[in-house]
MDAnalysis code that builds the backbone (N, CA, C; Angstrom):
import MDAnalysis as mda
import numpy as np

u = mda.Universe.empty(609, n_residues=203, atom_resindex=np.repeat(np.arange(203), 3), trajectory=True)
u.add_TopologyAttr("name", ["N", "CA", "C"] * 203)
u.add_TopologyAttr("resid", np.arange(1, 204))
u.add_TopologyAttr("resname", ["MET", "TYR", "ILE", "PRO", "ASP", "ILE", "TYR", "VAL", "ASN", "GLU", "ASN", "ARG", "ASN", "GLU", "ILE", "LEU", "ARG", "PHE", "ILE", "GLU", "GLU", "ASN", "SER", "PHE", "ALA", "ILE", "LEU", "ILE", "ASN", "GLN", "SER", "SER", "GLY", "LYS", "ILE", "ASN", "ALA", "THR", "HIS", "ILE", "PRO", "LEU", "PHE", "ILE", "GLU", "GLU", "SER", "GLU", "ASN", "ASN", "GLN", "LEU", "ILE", "LEU", "SER", "GLY", "HIS", "ILE", "SER", "LYS", "LEU", "ASN", "PRO", "GLN", "SER", "GLU", "ASN", "PHE", "GLU", "GLU", "ASN", "GLY", "ASN", "VAL", "LEU", "ALA", "ILE", "PHE", "SER", "GLY", "ALA", "HIS", "SER", "TYR", "ILE", "SER", "SER", "SER", "TRP", "TYR", "ASP", "TYR", "GLU", "GLU", "VAL", "PRO", "THR", "TRP", "ASN", "TYR", "LEU", "ALA", "VAL", "HIS", "LEU", "GLU", "GLY", "LYS", "ILE", "GLU", "ILE", "LEU", "ASN", "GLU", "GLU", "GLN", "LYS", "LEU", "LEU", "HIS", "LEU", "GLU", "ASN", "LEU", "VAL", "ASN", "LYS", "TYR", "GLU", "LYS", "ASN", "ASN", "GLU", "ASN", "PRO", "ILE", "SER", "THR", "LYS", "SER", "LEU", "SER", "LYS", "GLU", "THR", "MET", "ARG", "GLN", "ALA", "ILE", "GLY", "ILE", "ILE", "ALA", "PHE", "ASN", "ILE", "ILE", "VAL", "GLU", "ASN", "ILE", "ASP", "ALA", "VAL", "LYS", "LYS", "LEU", "SER", "GLN", "ASN", "LYS", "SER", "GLU", "ASN", "ASN", "LYS", "LYS", "SER", "ILE", "ILE", "SER", "HIS", "LEU", "GLU", "LYS", "ILE", "ASP", "ASN", "GLU", "ASN", "ALA", "LYS", "SER", "ILE", "ALA", "ASN", "GLU", "MET", "LYS", "ASN", "ASN", "LEU"])
u.atoms.positions = np.array([
    [-31.500, 53.820, 218.261],
    [-30.450, 54.820, 217.861],
    [-29.871, 55.302, 219.267],
    [-28.570, 55.425, 219.115],
    [-27.864, 55.863, 220.352],
    [-27.941, 57.412, 220.678],
    [-28.445, 57.931, 221.669],
    [-28.832, 59.318, 221.711],
    [-28.291, 59.546, 223.450],
    [-27.411, 60.285, 223.431],
    [-26.897, 60.855, 224.974],
    [-28.147, 61.564, 225.587],
    [-28.321, 61.247, 226.846],
    [-29.594, 61.729, 227.605],
    [-30.081, 63.034, 227.371],
    [-29.039, 64.039, 227.213],
    [-29.393, 65.379, 227.117],
    [-29.942, 65.825, 225.996],
    [-29.677, 65.011, 224.952],
    [-30.390, 65.363, 223.631],
    [-31.681, 64.643, 223.298],
    [-32.083, 63.618, 224.218],
    [-33.277, 62.915, 224.008],
    [-34.705, 63.785, 223.944],
    [-35.539, 63.578, 223.115],
    [-36.618, 64.383, 223.077],
    [-37.838, 63.394, 223.229],
    [-38.747, 63.698, 224.287],
    [-39.775, 62.956, 224.909],
    [-40.932, 63.394, 224.684],
    [-40.976, 64.796, 224.176],
    [-42.401, 65.481, 223.879],
    [-43.130, 64.863, 222.802],
    [-44.212, 63.888, 222.882],
    [-44.792, 63.469, 221.982],
    [-45.531, 64.294, 220.865],
    [-46.075, 65.568, 221.502],
    [-46.555, 66.351, 220.365],
    [-45.632, 66.818, 219.595],
    [-44.396, 67.188, 220.125],
    [-43.408, 67.614, 219.271],
    [-42.816, 66.780, 218.283],
    [-42.816, 65.472, 218.670],
    [-42.382, 64.423, 217.742],
    [-43.313, 64.123, 216.700],
    [-44.619, 64.183, 217.078],
    [-45.774, 64.088, 215.960],
    [-45.670, 65.245, 214.914],
    [-45.408, 66.368, 215.305],
    [-45.365, 67.462, 214.500],
    [-44.147, 67.552, 213.634],
    [-42.975, 67.092, 214.122],
    [-41.849, 66.909, 213.387],
    [-41.992, 65.709, 212.366],
    [-42.692, 64.890, 212.523],
    [-43.198, 63.672, 211.636],
    [-43.779, 64.391, 210.511],
    [-44.852, 64.974, 210.991],
    [-45.846, 65.648, 209.912],
    [-44.912, 66.567, 208.891],
    [-44.186, 67.342, 209.544],
    [-43.480, 68.232, 208.761],
    [-42.219, 67.726, 207.984],
    [-41.889, 66.430, 208.272],
    [-40.664, 65.898, 207.639],
    [-41.057, 64.422, 207.304],
    [-42.003, 64.341, 206.502],
    [-42.895, 63.004, 206.392],
    [-42.240, 62.185, 205.259],
    [-41.132, 62.729, 204.502],
    [-40.405, 61.868, 203.428],
    [-39.311, 61.191, 204.325],
    [-39.603, 59.911, 204.580],
    [-38.788, 59.131, 205.131],
    [-37.942, 57.863, 204.700],
    [-37.119, 57.367, 205.208],
    [-36.449, 56.260, 204.705],
    [-36.898, 54.879, 205.594],
    [-37.501, 53.936, 204.774],
    [-38.098, 52.734, 205.146],
    [-37.174, 51.630, 205.272],
    [-36.494, 51.157, 206.168],
    [-35.541, 50.309, 206.265],
    [-35.986, 48.917, 206.846],
    [-35.674, 47.685, 206.239],
    [-35.791, 46.391, 206.602],
    [-34.762, 45.409, 206.206],
    [-34.946, 44.037, 206.641],
    [-34.025, 43.139, 206.088],
    [-34.559, 41.943, 205.706],
    [-34.164, 41.367, 204.582],
    [-34.585, 40.247, 203.963],
    [-33.679, 39.334, 203.160],
    [-33.539, 38.155, 203.608],
    [-32.603, 37.135, 203.022],
    [-31.113, 37.602, 203.168],
    [-31.058, 38.012, 204.647],
    [-29.575, 38.727, 204.942],
    [-29.255, 39.850, 204.149],
    [-30.049, 40.585, 203.735],
    [-29.705, 41.995, 202.853],
    [-30.591, 43.077, 203.390],
    [-29.959, 44.249, 203.580],
    [-30.669, 45.288, 204.252],
    [-31.336, 46.227, 203.063],
    [-32.628, 46.576, 203.159],
    [-33.234, 47.235, 202.051],
    [-33.638, 48.674, 202.770],
    [-33.526, 49.671, 201.715],
    [-34.130, 50.836, 202.100],
    [-34.758, 51.634, 201.080],
    [-35.909, 52.167, 201.347],
    [-36.597, 53.076, 200.257],
    [-37.130, 54.110, 200.675],
    [-36.870, 55.300, 200.017],
    [-37.323, 56.663, 200.286],
    [-38.875, 56.842, 199.985],
    [-39.674, 57.319, 200.938],
    [-40.983, 57.202, 200.627],
    [-41.587, 58.057, 201.745],
    [-42.817, 58.684, 201.289],
    [-43.622, 59.688, 202.238],
    [-44.408, 58.758, 203.276],
    [-44.439, 58.950, 204.575],
    [-45.258, 58.086, 205.498],
    [-46.077, 58.767, 206.219],
    [-47.374, 58.531, 206.272],
    [-48.467, 59.215, 206.803],
    [-48.651, 58.823, 208.267],
    [-48.722, 59.762, 209.486],
    [-48.937, 59.325, 210.609],
    [-50.263, 59.568, 211.185],
    [-50.792, 58.513, 211.778],
    [-52.046, 58.827, 212.654],
    [-51.907, 58.321, 214.057],
    [-52.776, 58.921, 215.029],
    [-53.016, 58.154, 216.191],
    [-54.184, 57.614, 216.547],
    [-54.421, 56.285, 216.848],
    [-55.675, 55.795, 217.256],
    [-56.212, 56.389, 218.530],
    [-57.689, 55.768, 218.620],
    [-58.283, 56.406, 220.069],
    [-57.402, 55.696, 221.218],
    [-56.909, 54.681, 221.278],
    [-56.092, 54.261, 222.201],
    [-54.492, 54.640, 222.392],
    [-54.366, 55.739, 221.469],
    [-52.950, 56.476, 221.483],
    [-51.934, 55.680, 220.856],
    [-52.361, 54.614, 220.034],
    [-51.372, 53.829, 219.304],
    [-51.054, 54.631, 217.862],
    [-49.562, 54.869, 217.811],
    [-49.192, 55.585, 216.535],
    [-49.136, 54.555, 215.414],
    [-49.646, 54.953, 214.301],
    [-49.638, 54.181, 213.104],
    [-49.231, 54.945, 211.912],
    [-48.207, 54.398, 211.209],
    [-47.542, 54.940, 209.918],
    [-48.249, 54.287, 208.894],
    [-48.547, 54.868, 207.701],
    [-49.081, 54.245, 206.493],
    [-48.192, 54.586, 205.423],
    [-47.881, 53.814, 204.339],
    [-47.369, 54.098, 203.122],
    [-47.475, 53.057, 202.215],
    [-46.731, 53.208, 201.026],
    [-46.900, 52.022, 200.012],
    [-45.295, 52.203, 199.189],
    [-45.176, 50.920, 198.554],
    [-44.003, 51.022, 197.632],
    [-44.511, 50.020, 196.535],
    [-43.789, 50.189, 195.601],
    [-44.086, 49.175, 194.381],
    [-43.858, 47.803, 194.551],
    [-44.754, 46.871, 194.025],
    [-44.724, 45.483, 194.173],
    [-43.633, 44.794, 193.641],
    [-42.759, 45.635, 192.796],
    [-41.492, 45.295, 192.194],
    [-40.320, 45.466, 192.950],
    [-40.512, 46.164, 194.062],
    [-39.432, 46.461, 195.079],
    [-39.064, 45.272, 195.821],
    [-37.844, 44.616, 195.783],
    [-37.614, 43.705, 196.566],
    [-37.789, 43.756, 198.129],
    [-37.769, 44.785, 198.395],
    [-38.087, 45.204, 199.860],
    [-39.554, 44.614, 200.434],
    [-40.435, 44.555, 199.430],
    [-41.814, 44.024, 199.920],
    [-41.694, 42.502, 200.071],
    [-40.718, 41.688, 199.767],
    [-40.887, 40.225, 199.520],
    [-41.165, 39.692, 201.011],
    [-40.568, 40.113, 202.033],
    [-40.682, 39.548, 203.264],
    [-41.660, 40.271, 204.152],
    [-42.361, 40.981, 203.827],
    [-43.380, 41.946, 204.771],
    [-44.026, 41.072, 205.622],
    [-44.672, 40.023, 204.876],
    [-45.675, 39.345, 205.769],
    [-44.895, 38.065, 206.517],
    [-43.668, 37.788, 206.218],
    [-42.932, 36.867, 206.932],
    [-42.262, 37.637, 208.290],
    [-41.555, 38.702, 207.755],
    [-40.920, 39.415, 208.890],
    [-41.209, 41.068, 208.769],
    [-42.220, 41.413, 209.211],
    [-42.568, 42.739, 209.015],
    [-42.002, 43.764, 210.134],
    [-40.782, 43.475, 210.471],
    [-39.999, 44.182, 211.366],
    [-39.339, 45.542, 210.438],
    [-39.719, 46.662, 210.751],
    [-39.213, 47.809, 209.931],
    [-38.689, 48.869, 210.822],
    [-37.885, 49.807, 210.193],
    [-37.353, 51.026, 210.784],
    [-37.681, 52.155, 209.890],
    [-38.348, 53.329, 210.451],
    [-38.422, 54.557, 209.428],
    [-37.685, 55.525, 210.142],
    [-37.069, 56.147, 209.312],
    [-36.122, 57.380, 209.687],
    [-36.660, 58.575, 209.094],
    [-36.697, 59.577, 209.907],
    [-37.506, 60.912, 209.697],
    [-36.260, 61.905, 210.021],
    [-35.691, 62.596, 208.963],
    [-34.687, 63.576, 209.172],
    [-35.200, 64.959, 209.191],
    [-34.604, 65.868, 209.950],
    [-35.145, 67.351, 209.801],
    [-33.946, 68.371, 209.517],
    [-33.793, 69.349, 210.059],
    [-32.886, 70.231, 209.831],
    [-31.472, 69.829, 210.445],
    [-30.532, 70.272, 209.702],
    [-29.210, 69.838, 210.543],
    [-28.227, 70.841, 209.892],
    [-27.043, 71.036, 210.830],
    [-25.983, 72.073, 210.297],
    [-24.763, 71.710, 210.984],
    [-23.615, 72.024, 210.517],
    [-22.238, 72.090, 210.984],
    [-22.100, 73.056, 211.997],
    [-21.459, 72.833, 213.012],
    [-21.118, 73.867, 214.155],
    [-19.648, 73.818, 214.453],
    [-19.222, 75.158, 213.886],
    [-17.780, 75.270, 213.945],
    [-17.296, 75.531, 215.534],
    [-16.185, 75.009, 215.939],
    [-15.943, 75.212, 217.500],
    [-15.274, 76.644, 217.537],
    [-14.986, 77.311, 216.277],
    [-14.199, 78.573, 216.457],
    [-15.421, 79.723, 217.034],
    [-16.727, 78.994, 217.071],
    [-17.794, 80.127, 217.634],
    [-17.868, 80.084, 218.960],
    [-16.982, 79.085, 219.855],
    [-16.986, 79.066, 221.117],
    [-16.059, 80.014, 221.787],
    [-16.112, 80.165, 223.210],
    [-15.263, 80.914, 223.738],
    [-14.204, 79.979, 224.539],
    [-14.107, 78.880, 224.124],
    [-13.019, 77.917, 224.397],
    [-12.490, 76.954, 223.632],
    [-11.612, 76.440, 223.745],
    [-11.095, 75.153, 222.603],
    [-11.981, 73.881, 222.847],
    [-12.452, 73.442, 221.328],
    [-13.233, 72.331, 221.625],
    [-13.375, 71.832, 219.934],
    [-13.587, 70.634, 219.647],
    [-13.730, 70.055, 218.502],
    [-14.998, 70.509, 217.969],
    [-15.057, 70.612, 216.627],
    [-16.278, 71.029, 215.801],
    [-17.487, 69.698, 216.191],
    [-18.700, 70.112, 215.800],
    [-19.794, 69.134, 215.816],
    [-20.958, 69.405, 214.833],
    [-21.958, 68.651, 214.955],
    [-23.023, 68.775, 214.197],
    [-24.433, 69.007, 214.875],
    [-25.238, 69.927, 214.694],
    [-26.704, 69.922, 215.342],
    [-27.531, 69.351, 214.493],
    [-28.502, 68.637, 214.898],
    [-29.880, 68.024, 213.955],
    [-30.825, 67.641, 214.708],
    [-31.782, 67.224, 214.120],
    [-33.037, 66.765, 214.379],
    [-33.487, 65.610, 213.781],
    [-33.875, 64.333, 214.488],
    [-34.341, 63.142, 213.700],
    [-35.358, 62.388, 214.668],
    [-36.147, 61.652, 214.025],
    [-36.881, 60.546, 214.984],
    [-36.602, 59.262, 214.013],
    [-36.471, 58.094, 214.992],
    [-36.640, 56.883, 214.499],
    [-37.901, 56.035, 214.968],
    [-38.520, 55.438, 214.188],
    [-39.776, 54.752, 214.565],
    [-39.517, 53.262, 214.196],
    [-39.779, 52.335, 215.191],
    [-39.706, 51.044, 214.795],
    [-41.042, 50.343, 214.946],
    [-41.370, 49.385, 214.186],
    [-42.609, 48.745, 214.245],
    [-42.884, 47.582, 213.312],
    [-44.157, 47.048, 213.255],
    [-44.531, 45.855, 212.550],
    [-45.415, 46.255, 211.409],
    [-45.091, 45.706, 210.068],
    [-45.984, 46.056, 209.023],
    [-47.157, 45.073, 208.972],
    [-48.326, 45.819, 208.617],
    [-49.589, 44.998, 208.299],
    [-49.903, 45.487, 207.010],
    [-50.146, 44.491, 206.084],
    [-50.427, 44.727, 204.779],
    [-52.096, 45.020, 204.547],
    [-52.382, 46.046, 203.846],
    [-53.691, 46.685, 203.596],
    [-54.307, 45.984, 202.420],
    [-55.702, 45.720, 202.640],
    [-56.384, 45.047, 201.374],
    [-56.621, 46.115, 200.420],
    [-57.358, 45.706, 199.290],
    [-57.505, 46.507, 198.340],
    [-58.328, 47.949, 198.589],
    [-59.346, 47.670, 199.280],
    [-60.277, 48.814, 199.879],
    [-59.391, 49.759, 200.793],
    [-58.466, 49.140, 201.679],
    [-57.888, 50.073, 202.672],
    [-56.601, 50.713, 201.932],
    [-56.361, 50.099, 200.861],
    [-55.365, 50.698, 200.063],
    [-55.732, 52.045, 199.368],
    [-56.756, 51.917, 198.580],
    [-57.414, 53.179, 198.122],
    [-57.659, 54.180, 199.212],
    [-58.234, 53.824, 200.235],
    [-58.338, 54.846, 201.242],
    [-57.018, 55.487, 201.616],
    [-56.043, 54.737, 201.859],
    [-54.732, 55.201, 201.968],
    [-54.244, 56.253, 201.027],
    [-54.311, 55.821, 199.866],
    [-53.961, 56.814, 198.756],
    [-54.646, 58.131, 198.716],
    [-55.989, 57.869, 199.137],
    [-56.866, 59.280, 199.302],
    [-56.329, 59.997, 200.373],
    [-56.215, 59.497, 201.500],
    [-55.723, 60.273, 202.542],
    [-54.328, 60.922, 202.175],
    [-53.304, 60.202, 201.824],
    [-51.999, 60.573, 201.356],
    [-51.942, 61.582, 200.623],
    [-52.821, 61.616, 199.318],
    [-53.136, 62.620, 198.309],
    [-53.641, 64.021, 198.894],
    [-54.681, 63.738, 199.672],
    [-55.491, 64.922, 200.428],
    [-54.365, 65.645, 201.178],
    [-53.548, 65.045, 201.877],
    [-52.561, 65.501, 202.831],
    [-51.519, 66.585, 201.958],
    [-51.345, 66.072, 200.837],
    [-50.128, 66.796, 200.188],
    [-50.764, 67.751, 199.155],
    [-51.929, 67.675, 198.931],
    [-52.675, 68.467, 197.848],
    [-53.403, 69.757, 198.639],
    [-53.566, 69.697, 200.037],
    [-54.386, 70.390, 200.793],
    [-54.037, 72.243, 200.430],
    [-52.820, 72.408, 200.364],
    [-52.368, 73.684, 200.125],
    [-52.006, 74.011, 198.715],
    [-52.527, 73.233, 197.823],
    [-52.326, 73.435, 196.274],
    [-53.479, 74.262, 195.895],
    [-53.119, 75.192, 194.855],
    [-54.130, 76.106, 194.342],
    [-55.335, 75.384, 193.724],
    [-54.939, 74.339, 192.984],
    [-56.053, 73.513, 192.222],
    [-55.853, 72.117, 192.890],
    [-56.157, 71.835, 193.998],
    [-55.862, 70.500, 194.497],
    [-56.831, 69.247, 193.581],
    [-56.013, 68.213, 193.628],
    [-56.727, 66.970, 193.038],
    [-57.068, 66.053, 194.042],
    [-57.841, 64.865, 193.819],
    [-58.067, 64.079, 194.778],
    [-58.041, 62.727, 194.009],
    [-57.834, 61.566, 194.707],
    [-57.820, 60.183, 194.017],
    [-59.395, 60.009, 193.523],
    [-60.421, 60.815, 193.965],
    [-61.753, 60.531, 193.363],
    [-62.095, 61.353, 192.146],
    [-60.947, 62.181, 191.846],
    [-61.197, 63.048, 190.677],
    [-60.377, 62.528, 189.480],
    [-59.745, 61.509, 189.665],
    [-58.913, 60.796, 188.906],
    [-59.578, 59.779, 188.185],
    [-59.497, 59.492, 186.760],
    [-60.193, 58.325, 186.156],
    [-59.725, 57.067, 186.519],
    [-60.697, 56.006, 186.444],
    [-60.378, 54.681, 186.708],
    [-59.299, 54.190, 186.162],
    [-59.006, 54.737, 184.888],
    [-57.665, 54.281, 183.888],
    [-56.349, 54.685, 184.667],
    [-56.467, 55.962, 185.213],
    [-55.310, 56.415, 185.974],
    [-55.045, 55.688, 187.141],
    [-56.123, 55.403, 187.944],
    [-56.144, 54.641, 189.286],
    [-55.801, 53.301, 189.236],
    [-55.683, 52.856, 187.993],
    [-55.420, 51.276, 187.810],
    [-53.881, 51.186, 188.243],
    [-53.079, 52.204, 188.101],
    [-51.863, 52.241, 188.533],
    [-51.562, 51.744, 190.008],
    [-52.619, 51.700, 190.742],
    [-52.537, 51.448, 192.345],
    [-52.351, 49.807, 192.316],
    [-52.778, 49.069, 191.177],
    [-52.536, 47.804, 191.243],
    [-51.025, 47.278, 191.337],
    [-50.186, 48.221, 190.930],
    [-48.633, 47.840, 191.123],
    [-48.091, 48.154, 192.510],
    [-48.821, 48.690, 193.435],
    [-48.368, 48.970, 194.735],
    [-48.846, 47.924, 195.763],
    [-47.982, 47.785, 196.752],
    [-48.525, 47.307, 197.919],
    [-48.427, 48.308, 199.139],
    [-49.612, 48.520, 199.736],
    [-49.830, 49.431, 200.813],
    [-49.751, 48.772, 202.181],
    [-49.429, 49.474, 203.186],
    [-49.271, 48.927, 204.526],
    [-49.526, 49.964, 205.756],
    [-49.849, 49.621, 206.766],
    [-49.471, 50.216, 207.953],
    [-48.554, 49.676, 208.889],
    [-47.758, 50.671, 209.632],
    [-46.731, 50.211, 210.440],
    [-47.110, 50.494, 211.832],
    [-47.385, 49.369, 212.684],
    [-47.625, 49.766, 214.113],
    [-46.654, 50.178, 214.913],
    [-46.380, 51.284, 215.314],
    [-45.257, 51.651, 215.854],
    [-44.971, 51.032, 217.253],
    [-43.774, 50.475, 217.623],
    [-43.549, 49.916, 219.031],
    [-42.500, 50.370, 219.626],
    [-41.764, 51.433, 219.051],
    [-40.743, 52.244, 219.667],
    [-40.339, 53.454, 219.164],
    [-40.015, 54.388, 219.852],
    [-39.656, 55.767, 219.340],
    [-38.429, 56.181, 219.969],
    [-37.428, 56.792, 219.027],
    [-36.365, 57.319, 219.558],
    [-36.397, 58.700, 218.816],
    [-36.282, 59.810, 219.568],
    [-36.058, 61.020, 219.055],
    [-34.954, 61.922, 219.538],
    [-34.397, 62.432, 218.730],
    [-33.159, 63.345, 219.038],
    [-33.215, 64.625, 218.530],
    [-32.761, 65.706, 219.530],
    [-32.863, 67.039, 219.273],
    [-31.528, 67.436, 219.936],
    [-30.562, 67.466, 218.908],
    [-29.234, 67.878, 219.339],
    [-28.983, 69.430, 219.214],
    [-28.983, 70.248, 219.955],
    [-29.188, 71.578, 219.768],
    [-28.099, 72.497, 220.874],
    [-26.879, 71.741, 220.850],
    [-25.715, 72.373, 221.880],
    [-26.225, 72.703, 223.175],
    [-27.223, 71.701, 223.684],
    [-27.669, 71.779, 225.085],
    [-26.501, 71.890, 226.127],
    [-25.535, 71.238, 225.679],
    [-24.291, 71.078, 226.560],
    [-23.359, 72.347, 226.715],
    [-23.874, 73.363, 226.010],
    [-22.916, 74.810, 225.913],
    [-23.552, 75.673, 226.913],
    [-22.731, 76.624, 227.240],
    [-23.257, 77.858, 228.211],
    [-24.245, 78.684, 227.214],
    [-24.918, 79.475, 228.043],
    [-25.903, 80.237, 227.015],
    [-25.115, 81.280, 226.295],
    [-24.034, 81.654, 226.656],
    [-23.112, 82.678, 225.791],
    [-22.839, 82.021, 224.513],
    [-22.222, 80.863, 224.780],
    [-21.879, 80.098, 223.692],
    [-23.147, 79.719, 222.508],
    [-24.044, 79.397, 223.257],
    [-25.245, 79.018, 222.361],
    [-25.738, 80.174, 221.603],
    [-25.696, 81.337, 222.215],
    [-25.908, 82.754, 221.579],
    [-25.050, 82.898, 220.399],
    [-23.842, 82.635, 220.819],
    [-22.819, 82.807, 219.539],
    [-23.020, 81.889, 218.353],
    [-23.401, 80.623, 218.758],
    [-23.643, 79.641, 217.691],
    [-24.882, 80.181, 216.814],
    [-25.961, 80.616, 217.320],
    [-27.095, 81.079, 216.806],
    [-26.732, 82.144, 215.943],
    [-25.999, 83.175, 216.504],
    [-25.594, 84.347, 215.549],
    [-24.832, 84.016, 214.407],
    [-23.876, 83.140, 214.401],
    [-23.035, 82.623, 213.302],
    [-23.941, 81.883, 212.363],
    [-25.140, 81.159, 212.667],
    [-25.846, 80.181, 211.968],
    [-26.743, 81.058, 211.151],
    [-27.241, 82.177, 211.784],
    [-28.119, 83.166, 211.088],
    [-27.549, 83.933, 210.068],
    [-26.226, 83.914, 209.901],
    [-25.405, 84.746, 208.996],
    [-25.039, 83.767, 207.828],
    [-25.508, 82.518, 207.942],
    [-25.218, 81.542, 206.806],
    [-26.323, 81.458, 205.724],
    [-26.064, 81.669, 204.550],
    [-27.100, 81.472, 203.495],
    [-27.626, 80.121, 203.191],
    [-28.161, 79.578, 204.153],
    [-28.608, 78.220, 204.061],
    [-29.745, 77.820, 204.949],
    [-30.878, 77.284, 204.354],
    [-31.983, 77.134, 204.953],
    [-31.852, 76.173, 206.346],
    [-31.047, 75.223, 206.196],
    [-30.758, 74.348, 207.242],
    [-30.172, 74.970, 208.500],
    [-29.151, 75.642, 208.112],
    [-28.481, 76.569, 209.161],
    [-29.455, 77.409, 209.990],
    [-30.285, 78.066, 209.191],
    [-31.372, 79.150, 209.877],
    [-32.266, 78.239, 210.746],
    [-32.699, 77.175, 210.170],
    [-33.640, 76.276, 210.931],
    [-33.155, 75.897, 212.190],
    [-31.863, 75.465, 212.095],
    [-31.231, 75.148, 213.392],
    [-31.109, 76.305, 214.326],
    [-30.810, 77.486, 213.796],
    [-30.890, 78.719, 214.433],
    [-32.026, 79.061, 215.350],
    [-33.314, 78.787, 214.599],
    [-34.476, 79.100, 215.104],
    [-34.746, 78.060, 216.246],
    [-34.459, 76.690, 215.971],
    [-34.684, 75.776, 216.959],
    [-33.841, 76.118, 218.162],
    [-32.771, 76.391, 218.059],
    [-31.953, 76.802, 219.192],
    [-32.292, 77.989, 220.055],
    [-33.060, 78.896, 219.481],
    [-33.671, 80.040, 219.722],
    [-34.756, 79.577, 220.849],
    [-35.789, 78.794, 220.255],
    [-36.785, 78.185, 220.824],
    [-36.545, 77.452, 222.085],
    [-35.188, 76.956, 222.072],
    [-34.937, 76.304, 223.366],
    [-33.888, 76.734, 224.405],
    [-33.686, 78.092, 224.126],
    [-32.799, 78.767, 225.209],
    [-33.662, 79.046, 226.470],
])
């Protein structure tokens, strides 16, 4: 991903927190000359040697899985808040732009065996059920229900490269940043308000 230096985010803890909070990703690969993309949740962990590992699963019927073992190179895109920035908010003439946060992770697929797949599903369900009033777990589901796991292929992605962008008008003066924040806070839109908060945290 092309990122001007001023917008590069190299804060590892910030990046990990961002992925945790925006875990519904786009998984992209290429097979037989065709680009494939699937929207899926991806679970991130850090090994003892600081290796980042994503885990996820897709349907075995999904053509994207056809060459996982032959060519396991994939790209995972995590998108966060974003908002249009009007140049009418500046104290000088300029073109409009867009502020946003995103992370791209590149890595290689490793297919999980059946035992590992069930553990992956258990971890994934526990992550998203933890704040539920009446949380379920894979262990509480019947064997008949869990047979649906036969139809999926689960995998780890060994992360080899991280590109993280945090475009928050860093190239603008403090007065213009404050003006942008003020205008964003008046917009009845969660994305705009989130970008305003991110900008305030980076003043």
